[in-house]
C-alpha positions in Angstrom: 28.1 21.3 9.9 26.0 20.2 6.9 23.8 18.1 9.1 23.2 21.0 11.5 22.3 23.2 8.5 19.6 20.8 7.3 15.9 21.7 7.7 15.4 19.0 10.3 17.9 20.5 12.7 16.9 24.0 12.0 13.3 23.3 13.0 14.4 21.3 16.1 16.9 24.0 17.2 14.4 26.8 16.6 11.7 24.9 18.6 14.1 24.2 21.4 15.4 27.8 21.6 11.9 29.2 21.7 10.9 26.6 24.4 14.0 27.5 26.5 13.2 31.2 26.2 9.6 30.7 27.2 10.6 28.4 30.1 13.2 31.0 31.3 10.6 33.8 31.2 8.0 31.7 33.0 10.7 30.5 35.5 11.7 34.0 36.4 8.1 35.1 36.7 7.2 32.1 38.9 10.4 32.7 41.0 9.6 36.3 41.6 5.9 35.7 42.5 6.7 32.8 44.9 9.7 34.5 46.4 7.7 37.7 47.0 4.9 35.6 48.6 7.3 33.6 50.9 9.4 36.6 51.9 6.3 38.6 52.5 5.0 36.0 54.9 8.3 36.2 56.8 8.2 40.0 56.8 4.7 39.8 58.3 5.8 37.4 61.0 8.8 39.7 61.8 6.4 42.8 61.9 4.1 41.0 64.3 7.1 40.1 66.6 8.2 43.8 66.4 4.8 45.0 67.4 4.7 42.5 70.2 8.2 43.7 71.4 7.3 47.4 71.1 4.1 46.8 73.2 6.1 45.1 75.9 8.7 47.9 75.8 6.1 50.6 76.3 4.8 48.8 79.4 8.2 48.0 80.7 7.7 44.3 80.7 9.9 41.5 79.3 9.8 40.7 75.6 8.6 37.2 76.3 9.6 34.5 73.7 10.5 37.1 71.0 14.2 37.6 70.0 14.5 41.4 70.7 17.1 43.9 71.7 17.9 47.6 71.8 20.5 48.6 69.3 21.9 45.1 68.8 25.4 45.1 67.2 24.3 43.0 64.2 21.5 45.4 63.0 22.1 46.3 59.4 23.1 49.9 58.8 20.3 50.8 56.3 17.7 49.5 58.8 19.4 51.5 61.6 19.2 54.7 59.5 15.6 54.0 58.7 14.7 53.8 62.4 16.7 57.0 63.1 14.3 58.8 60.8 11.4 57.5 62.9 10.2 54.7 60.6 10.0 50.9 60.9 11.2 48.4 58.4 12.6 44.9 57.8 15.4 43.4 55.7 17.4 40.2 55.5 20.8 40.1 57.3 22.8 38.0 59.7 22.9 37.5 63.4 25.6 35.3 65.0 26.6 34.2 61.6 23.2 32.8 60.7 20.8 34.4 58.2 17.8 36.2 59.8 15.0 38.5 58.9 15.5 41.8 60.9 12.6 44.1 61.8 13.3 47.3 63.8 11.4 50.4 65.0 12.0 53.5 67.1 11.9 53.1 70.9 12.7 56.4 72.5 16.0 57.3 70.9 17.1 53.8 70.3 16.3 51.1 67.8 14.3 48.2 69.0 15.0 45.2 66.8 13.7 41.7 66.5 15.0 38.9 64.4 13.7 35.5 63.2 15.6 32.7 61.5 15.7 33.0 57.7 17.7 29.8 56.8 14.7 27.6 56.2 13.1 30.3 54.0 16.3 30.4 51.9 16.2 26.6 51.7 12.6 26.7 50.5 13.5 29.3 47.8 16.4 27.1 46.6 14.2 24.1 46.4 11.6 26.0 44.4 14.3 27.3 42.1 15.6 23.8 41.6 12.1 22.5 40.8 11.6 25.4 38.3 14.9 24.6 36.6 14.1 20.9 36.5 10.7 21.5 35.1 12.0 23.9 32.5 14.8 21.4 31.5 12.2 18.6 31.2 9.8 20.7 29.2 12.7 21.9 26.9 13.8 18.3 26.4 10.3 17.0 25.7 9.6 19.9 23.3 13.0 19.4 21.6 12.3 15.7 21.0 8.8 16.5 19.8 10.2 19.2 17.5 12.9 16.8 16.2 10.3 14.1 15.5 8.0 16.5 13.6 11.0 18.1 11.8 12.2 14.7 10.9 8.8 13.8 9.4 8.7 17.0 7.4 12.3 16.7 6.3 11.9 13.1 5.2 8.8 13.9 3.2 10.4 16.9 1.6 13.5 14.8 0.8 11.2 12.1 -0.7 9.5 14.8 -2.8 12.9 16.2 -3.9 14.2 12.7 -4.9 11.1 12.1 -7.0 11.4 15.5 -8.7 15.1 14.6 -9.5 14.0 11.3 -11.0 11.4 13.0 -13.1 13.9 15.6 -14.3 16.2 12.6 -15.2 13.5 11.2 -17.4 11.7 8.7 -15.1 8.2 10.0 -15.7 6.7 7.0 -13.8 8.1 8.3 -10.5 5.4 9.4 -8.1 5.5 10.6 -4.4 2.2 8.9 -3.6 1.6 10.5 -0.2 -1.8 9.5 1.3 -4.5 12.0 0.6 -6.3 14.0 3.4 -8.9 11.2 3.7 -6.2 8.6 4.1 -6.3 7.4 0.5 -3.3 7.4 -1.8 -2.8 10.0 -4.5 -1.0 9.9 -7.8 -0.7 6.8 -10.0 -2.1 4.4 -7.4 -5.1 6.4 -6.3 -8.7 5.2 -7.1 -10.2 7.9 -9.4 -13.8 7.3 -8.6 -13.8 8.5 -4.9 -13.1 11.9 -3.6 -11.6 11.6 -0.1 -12.7 15.2 0.7 -16.4 14.6 -0.2 -19.4 13.6 1.9 -21.1 10.3 1.0 -23.6 12.2 -1.1 -20.8 13.7 -3.1 -20.8 17.2 -1.7 -17.3 18.5 -0.8 -16.6 18.9 2.9 -14.0 21.2 4.6 -10.6 19.6 5.4 -9.9 19.1 9.0 -6.3 20.3 8.6 -4.0 21.6 5.8 -0.7 19.9 5.0 1.5 22.0 2.7 4.0 19.2 2.1 1.3 16.9 0.9 0.0 19.7 -1.3 3.4 20.1 -2.9 3.8 16.3 -3.4 0.3 16.1 -4.9 1.1 19.0 -7.2 4.3 17.3 -8.3 2.5 14.0 -9.0 -0.2 15.8 -11.0 2.5 17.7 -13.0 4.4 14.5 -13.7 1.2 12.7 -14.8 0.3 15.6 -17.1 3.8 15.7 -18.5 3.8 12.0 -19.1 0.5 12.1 -20.9 1.7 14.9 -23.2 5.0 13.1 -24.0 3.2 9.9 -24.6 0.8 11.7 -27.0 3.8 13.3 -28.7 5.5 9.9 -29.1 2.3 8.3 -30.5 1.9 11.2 -32.9 5.5 11.0 -34.1 5.2 7.2 -34.6 1.9 7.5 -36.3 3.1 10.2 -38.7 6.2 8.2 -39.6 4.2 5.1 -40.2 1.7 6.9 -42.3 4.4 8.6 -44.4 6.4 5.4 -45.0 4.0 3.8 -47.4 3.4 6.8 -49.7 7.1 7.6 -49.7 8.0 4.1 -50.8 5.5 4.4 -53.6 6.8 7.8 -54.6 10.4 6.5 -54.7 9.3 3.7 -57.0 7.3 6.1 -59.2 10.2 8.5 -59.4 12.5 5.7 -60.7 10.2 5.6 -63.8 10.8 9.2 -64.7 13.1 10.0 -67.6 16.7 10.8 -66.8 17.6 14.4 -66.2 17.9 17.1 -63.7 14.2 17.1 -62.6 14.5 13.4 -61.8 17.6 13.9 -59.7 16.0 16.8 -57.7 12.8 14.7 -57.0 14.8 11.6 -56.0 17.1 13.7 -53.8 14.1 15.3 -51.9 12.3 12.0 -51.7 15.4 10.2 -50.3 15.8 13.0 -47.7 12.2 12.7 -46.7 12.6 8.9 -46.5 15.6 9.2 -44.2 13.7 11.6 -42.0 10.8 9.1 -41.8 13.2 6.3 -40.8 14.8 8.6 -38.2 11.4 9.4 -36.7 10.5 5.7 -36.5 13.9 4.9 -34.9 13.3 7.7 -32.3 9.8 6.4 -31.6 11.2 2.9 -30.9 13.9 4.3 -28.7 11.4 6.4 -26.8 9.1 3.4 -26.2 11.9 1.5 -24.5 11.5 -1.6 -26.7 15.0 -1.5 -28.1 17.3 -4.2 -26.8 21.0 -4.5 -27.5 22.6 -7.6 -29.0 25.9 -7.5 -27.0 29.1 -9.1 -27.9 32.8 -8.6 -27.2 34.3 -6.3 -29.8 37.8 -4.9 -30.5 37.0 -1.2 -30.3 39.8 0.1 -32.5 39.0 -2.2 -35.5 35.3 -1.6 -35.1 35.7 2.1 -35.2 38.0 2.0 -38.3 35.4 -0.2 -40.1 32.5 2.1 -39.1 34.3 5.2 -40.2 35.3 3.6 -43.5 31.6 2.5 -44.0 30.4 6.1 -43.9 32.7 7.1 -46.8 33.3 10.4 -45.0 36.8 11.8 -44.7 38.0 11.4 -41.1 41.4 10.6 -39.5 41.2 7.6 -37.1 43.9 7.3 -34.5 44.0 4.3 -32.1 46.2 5.3 -29.1 45.3 2.2 -27.1 42.9 -0.6 -28.2 40.4 -2.3 -25.9 37.8 -5.0 -25.9 34.4 -3.7 -25.1 30.9 -5.1 -24.6 28.7 -3.5 -27.2 26.3 -3.9 -30.2 28.3 -3.5 -33.4 25.2 -2.3 -35.5 24.2 0.3 -32.9 27.8 1.5 -32.4 28.1 1.9 -36.2 24.9 3.9 -36.2 26.2 6.2 -33.4 29.5 6.8 -35.1 27.9 7.4 -38.5 25.5 10.0 -37.1 28.4 11.8 -35.2 30.6 11.9 -38.3 27.7 13.2 -40.5 26.9 15.8 -37.9 30.6 16.9 -37.8 30.8 17.3 -41.5 27.4 19.0 -41.8 27.8 21.5 -38.9 31.6 21.6 -38.4 34.7 22.0 -40.5 37.5 19.5 -41.4 39.6 17.9 -40.4 37.5 15.5 -38.4 39.4 13.4 -36.0 38.4 10.1 -34.3 40.6 9.0 -31.4 40.3 5.6 -29.6 42.0 5.4 -26.2 41.0 2.3 -24.3 37.2 2.1 -24.0 36.9 5.8 -24.9 36.2 7.2 -28.4 36.5 10.9 -29.1 35.1 12.6 -32.3 36.2 16.1 -32.9 35.8 18.6 -35.7 37.3 22.1 -36.1 34.1 24.1 -36.6 32.3 26.6 -34.4 31.5 23.9 -31.8 28.3 22.9 -30.0 25.8 25.5 -28.8 25.9 26.1 -25.0 22.3 24.9 -24.8 23.1 21.6 -26.3 26.1 21.0 -24.0 23.9 21.9 -20.9 20.6 20.2 -21.8 21.6 17.6 -24.4 20.3 17.3 -28.0 16.8 18.2 -28.9 14.8 16.8 -31.8 13.4 18.9 -34.7 16.2 21.5 -34.2 19.1 22.1 -36.6 22.3 23.9 -36.6 21.0 26.7 -38.8 20.7 29.9 -36.6 17.6 30.9 -38.6 15.8 27.6 -37.6 16.8 27.4 -34.0 19.7 25.9 -32.1 20.5 22.3 -31.7 21.7 19.6 -34.2 18.5 17.9 -35.5 17.5 14.3 -35.2 21.0 12.8 -35.6 22.2 13.6 -32.1 18.9 12.6 -30.6 19.3 9.2 -32.1 22.9 9.1 -30.9 21.8 9.8 -27.3 19.0 7.2 -27.6 21.3 4.5 -28.9 24.0 5.3 -26.4 21.4 4.8 -23.6 20.5 1.4 -25.0 24.2 0.4 -25.0 24.9 2.1 -21.6 27.5 4.3 -23.2 28.3 7.5 -21.3 27.9 10.3 -23.8 29.5 13.7 -23.3 29.1 16.8 -25.5 31.7 19.6 -25.2 33.8 22.1 -27.1 37.6 21.7 -27.5 39.7 24.4 -25.8 41.2 25.5 -29.2 37.8 25.3 -31.0 35.6 22.6 -32.5 32.9 20.3 -31.3 34.1 17.3 -29.1 32.0 14.3 -28.5 33.2 11.6 -26.1 31.9 8.0 -25.9 32.8 5.9 -22.8 31.9 2.3 -23.6 31.3 -0.3 -20.9 33.9 -3.0 -20.4 32.8 -6.3 -18.9 31.9 -9.9 -19.3 28.9 -11.2 -21.2 26.0 -12.4 -19.1 26.0 -16.2 -18.8 23.3 -18.0 -20.6 20.4 -19.7 -18.7 
């Protein structure tokens, strides 16, 4: 049923239905016209025979080679009544069990009738109807195949465009549809920018021979993806440049602040400088993750012990419970970074107790605070947003780094809220063998 509901079959069925309706209407029209013409010729022949028989009857001579009789027993009643009113007419009936065309007229007070065979005429009409039905079926079949072919082309191109749109929405900004342009050249990332396929050799635009809405949609999607990619690349470059430029003066400021005399002003300055230094390091890490240059140093790790050491290294209060240990394939340093950011986020935006549970290759971090915003659960973490309602929703750069490092380690990351309250983050680590060297 799902296949029949697709655009391909809808177009094909619609085209076939319209073709069948048109063929039926034309078939009925042709049948009526041809039947009227053939039957009219037979009626004329019967009328000529009747005139011939009436002429012979008036002169009292024999009817010759014409089948004629006065008040024959097989004469149809309607025709007999018509003659009784003094009129002549003709109609199809039977004589001796065979189909005939009757023609009758008044002769004194009787009905003089003639008849001619009608079986061959009926055979001709049946052959014509068979030819009309065969032609209509052939035309419907050809149109159905043509409609299915065209619908398949449209459906495939739309499916390709939709697949590229899904890849772009998933983060693959290099994905392009790349349908050929109207002039036969490719569009998108592989197109040559120095030639307009819709321009004359002298550079003047010329009218398109036809319009292809599917190609227009694909071209618009490619253009949008290229524009979005350029803006994101500019944002990444700007973030990396700002972080690099801030790093040097911050290092100098931290060194200078160490020379200040002890006291509350020095503590406040050092505290703000350290926060700004951490922000700069986070921005540099995000820029490296965005650029795709980060590579994991994988090794086989006992997950329970690794989590316990990572939690202890943060010096943040958290209850670690190992339900079932497992050996996973991961990068210890990056896993520590992920766990440290999640614990810091739980203490900053949630409420204790913070619980860390290891069950096989799955690690769950839960707090008992207000939970994650619905926007974060649906769309994932966004940078430059904090948990403060006055500054917008989201959870800052920490979860953005978590998501980036999880992607490097191929960890499935899930954000949710526990049924009885609190934010719940689940990490599903890959279990497998190390790649063989060489």
